[in-house]
C-alpha positions in Angstrom: -0.2 -0.4 0.3 1.5 3.5 -1.5 0.7 5.9 1.3 1.6 9.6 -0.2 -0.5 11.9 2.1 1.6 13.2 5.7 0.2 13.3 8.2 0.6 9.5 8.5 1.3 6.3 11.1 2.8 4.0 9.5 3.1 1.4 11.5 2.7 1.9 15.7 4.0 5.1 16.4 6.3 6.2 13.2 4.5 8.3 11.1 5.5 10.5 8.2 5.0 13.8 8.5 5.9 17.0 6.8 4.7 17.4 2.4 4.0 14.5 0.4 6.8 16.1 -1.9 9.1 16.8 1.6 7.8 14.4 4.2 10.0 14.0 7.4 9.4 10.6 9.3 8.8 10.4 13.6 9.6 7.7 15.7 8.1 8.1 19.1 9.0 5.8 22.2 9.1 6.1 25.5 8.5 9.2 25.6 11.1 10.2 23.5 11.3 11.2 20.0 14.0 11.6 16.7 13.0 13.3 13.8 14.4 11.1 10.5 15.3 13.6 7.4 15.6 17.4 7.6 13.5 18.0 4.7 13.1 22.4 2.8 13.1 25.4 5.0 9.0 25.5 4.3 8.0 22.1 6.2 9.5 23.2 9.1 6.5 25.1 10.6 4.1 22.3 9.3 6.2 19.5 10.7 5.6 21.4 14.0 2.1 21.9 13.8 1.8 18.4 13.2 4.0 17.3 16.3 1.7 19.5 18.0 -1.4 17.7 17.4 -0.1 14.2 17.3 0.7 15.4 20.8 4.5 15.1 20.9 5.6 18.1 23.7 8.8 19.8 21.4 11.3 18.3 25.0 10.7 14.5 24.3 11.8 15.3 20.5 16.0 14.3 21.3 17.6 13.6 18.0 17.5 15.1 14.3 19.1 12.2 11.9 19.4 13.5 9.0 19.8 11.1 6.1 22.4 12.9 3.5 23.6 16.4 2.7 21.6 17.7 0.2 19.9 20.7 0.0 16.3 19.6 0.2 17.2 17.5 2.8 18.3 19.8 5.4 17.3 22.6 4.6 14.9 22.3 8.5 17.5 21.5 9.7 18.2 24.8 11.7 14.2 25.8 12.9 14.2 21.9 13.9 16.8 23.4 16.6 15.5 26.4 17.8 12.4 24.3 18.0 13.4 21.7 19.9 16.5 22.7 22.0 17.7 19.4 23.3 17.4 17.7 20.5 21.4 16.5 18.8 22.0 16.5 14.8 23.3 13.0 14.0 24.9 12.1 10.4 27.8 10.9 8.5 31.5 12.5 8.9 30.8 13.0 4.9 28.0 14.5 5.8 28.7 16.7 8.5 31.8 18.2 6.2 29.9 19.6 3.9 27.8 21.1 6.4 30.9 22.6 7.6 31.4 24.5 5.2 29.9 28.5 4.5 30.2 27.4 0.8 27.9 24.7 0.4 25.8 25.8 3.5 25.4 29.3 1.0 24.3 27.1 -1.7 22.1 25.1 0.0 19.9 28.5 0.9 19.6 29.2 -2.6 17.9 26.2 -3.8 15.9 26.0 -0.8 14.3 29.4 -1.9 13.5 28.3 -5.2 12.5 24.8 -3.4 9.9 27.4 -1.5 8.6 28.9 -4.3 8.2 26.4 -6.3 6.6 24.2 -3.3 4.8 27.6 -3.3 3.0 27.5 -6.3 2.0 23.9 -6.3 -2.2 23.8 -6.7 -4.1 22.9 -3.6 -3.2 18.7 -2.3 -0.5 18.6 -5.4 2.4 18.2 -2.7 0.9 18.9 0.1 1.3 22.7 1.9 4.4 24.4 3.5 5.0 28.1 4.2 8.3 29.8 3.6 9.3 30.5 7.6 11.1 33.5 8.4 13.9 32.4 9.2 17.5 34.0 9.0 20.2 32.9 7.4 22.7 30.9 9.1 26.5 29.8 8.0 26.8 26.0 9.0 24.9 23.5 11.0 26.5 21.4 13.5 26.4 18.1 13.8 26.9 16.2 17.1 26.9 13.2 16.4 28.8 11.7 13.5 27.7 8.1 12.2 28.6 4.8 9.9 27.6 1.9 9.8 26.8 -0.9 12.8 26.0 2.0 14.8 22.9 2.1 16.3 20.2 5.4 16.7 18.3 4.3 19.7 14.5 6.0 20.6 13.5 4.4 23.9 13.8 0.9 23.4 13.6 0.8 19.8 17.2 -0.1 17.6 17.4 1.7 13.9 20.9 0.0 12.5 22.5 2.0 11.3 23.6 1.6 6.9 25.7 2.9 4.9 23.9 2.9 1.1 26.0 5.4 -1.3 25.1 5.9 -4.4 23.2 8.6 -4.9 25.5 10.7 -2.8 28.9 9.3 -1.1 27.1 10.2 2.3 24.2 8.8 2.2 23.2 6.9 5.1 20.0 4.4 6.3 17.6 3.1 8.8 16.3 0.0 9.6 14.1 -1.0 12.8 14.2 -5.1 12.0 11.9 -5.6 15.3 9.3 -4.0 13.1 10.8 -4.1 9.7 11.3 -0.3 9.3 13.2 1.3 6.7 14.8 4.2 6.0 16.2 4.4 2.8 15.6 9.0 1.5 16.9 8.9 -2.2 18.9 5.2 -2.3 16.4 4.6 -5.6 16.5 8.0 -6.9 13.3 10.5 -6.7 9.8 8.4 -7.9 6.2 8.7 -9.0 4.1 7.1 -7.5 1.4 8.5 -9.6 3.3 7.4 -13.1 4.6 4.6 -11.5 8.0 6.1 -13.0 12.2 6.0 -11.0 14.1 8.8 -12.0 17.3 7.0 -11.4 19.4 9.8 -8.3 23.5 7.5 -8.8 25.4 10.8 -8.4 28.1 9.6 -6.8 28.7 6.0 -8.6 26.2 3.4 -10.7 27.7 0.4 -9.4 27.5 1.7 -5.2 24.4 2.4 -6.1 22.7 -0.8 -7.6 25.3 -2.3 -4.5 22.8 -0.7 -2.0 19.5 -1.0 -2.9 20.1 -4.8 -3.7 21.4 -4.6 0.0 17.7 -3.4 1.3 16.2 -5.3 -1.1 17.7 -7.9 1.5 16.1 -7.2 4.6 13.0 -7.2 4.4 11.2 -3.5 5.0 7.5 -3.7 6.0 7.9 -0.1 5.9 9.7 2.0 3.4 10.5 5.8 3.6 11.2 7.2 0.8 12.5 11.2 0.3 10.0 12.1 -2.1 6.4 11.7 -2.6 5.1 8.6 -0.7 6.1 5.6 1.6 5.3 1.8 1.3 4.0 -0.5 3.8 3.7 -4.2 2.8 6.2 -6.5 2.3 5.6 -7.3 -1.6 4.9 -4.0 -2.5 8.1 -3.1 -1.1 9.8 -6.0 -2.8 7.9 -5.8 -6.1 9.3 -1.0 -5.7 12.4 -2.3 -5.0 12.6 -4.9 -8.2 11.6 -1.5 -10.4 14.0 1.0 -9.2 16.8 -2.0 -10.3 15.2 -2.5 -13.4 14.4 1.4 -14.0 18.7 2.2 -12.9 19.3 0.0 -15.3 18.1 0.5 -17.8 18.7 4.4 -17.4 22.3 3.3 -17.6 21.7 1.0 -21.1 20.0 3.9 -22.3 23.2 6.5 -21.9 25.8 3.8 -22.8 24.2 3.4 -25.9 23.5 6.5 -26.7 27.1 7.3 -26.4 28.2 4.2 -27.6 26.3 5.5 -30.9 27.5 8.7 -31.3 25.3 11.3 -29.4 27.6 13.2 -27.2 27.8 13.7 -23.7 26.6 17.3 -23.0 24.1 16.3 -25.6 22.6 13.2 -23.7 23.3 14.9 -21.0 21.2 18.0 -22.0 17.9 15.4 -23.2 17.5 13.7 -19.7 18.1 17.2 -18.1 14.5 18.0 -19.8 12.8 15.0 -20.0 13.5 15.5 -16.1 12.4 18.7 -15.5 9.4 18.5 -17.4 9.2 15.5 -14.2 9.1 17.9 -11.5 9.6 21.5 -12.6 10.5 22.6 -8.9 13.9 24.2 -9.7 15.2 25.8 -13.2 15.7 23.4 -15.9 20.1 23.9 -15.9 19.9 22.4 -12.1 18.4 19.2 -14.4 20.3 18.9 -16.8 24.1 19.3 -14.4 22.5 17.0 -12.5 21.8 14.5 -15.2 25.6 14.9 -16.4 26.9 13.6 -13.4 24.7 11.0 -14.2 26.1 10.5 -17.3 29.2 10.7 -16.3 28.9 7.9 -13.6 27.4 5.5 -16.3 30.5 5.8 -18.4 32.9 6.0 -16.1 31.2 2.8 -15.0 31.3 1.2 -18.7 35.6 2.6 -18.8 34.2 5.5 -21.6 35.4 8.7 -21.3 32.5 11.7 -22.3 33.7 14.5 -24.2 35.8 17.6 -21.7 
């Protein structure tokens, strides 16, 4: 079963909050709560209201867990720190280095402003509602705890095992709770459009690691799958089918790139074409943004095959 509109309780004590386009996930146990995902700045007030409606007090939120350091996954963190003063921020060491960079955060804030405008311009119900907060700019986002493969994020009596799942980014982490079989994977399977049952693969830091991460996640037998955009899935068989579809879509996208370049199309022209297609699927940022990201995908596919793209 696909869940597309927060707020929704996916399993006992575990909620999908935020908006459809930018969900965050909250676990509560034994009067302690943790937020997984850092969203865009515009979802901060939304999450605050939703937590209040659930009766989760601000002082109960003890952890803010960053899945990876991309702007649409961290820019609500400064607000969360102010809203939840008892909460510590956790992320991988690679993510922490990015979040400590003033140059990176300045760029992230520019992207975040664009995303807030895009969300605000959507028709009611299309991506959920959000508002651009009147927040002062920040120079960096501090991380209190560094996470790595094999660590555990404890929320009351619940235990989420930390999994390194690179491929989308070098800093990507996933989180698995074996008892309830809850799996938070963020962008490890790319950008999914459930209404079209369509994936835009996002192997920005490596094609082979990206596929290996999805295959590893498939073997966990999750019964709740938390994506970072547009949906969460409930049900072991549906999740298994979703992950198989993500693998097939990624392999097909890779083949398309390799065959196009071997057939004579330049890497630059191909990135432009793929970027236009991605932009038409989700025009939340300028076309150039998608074309630059697709240039990364072309580069990674060609590197995986030992091919050289144009300079």
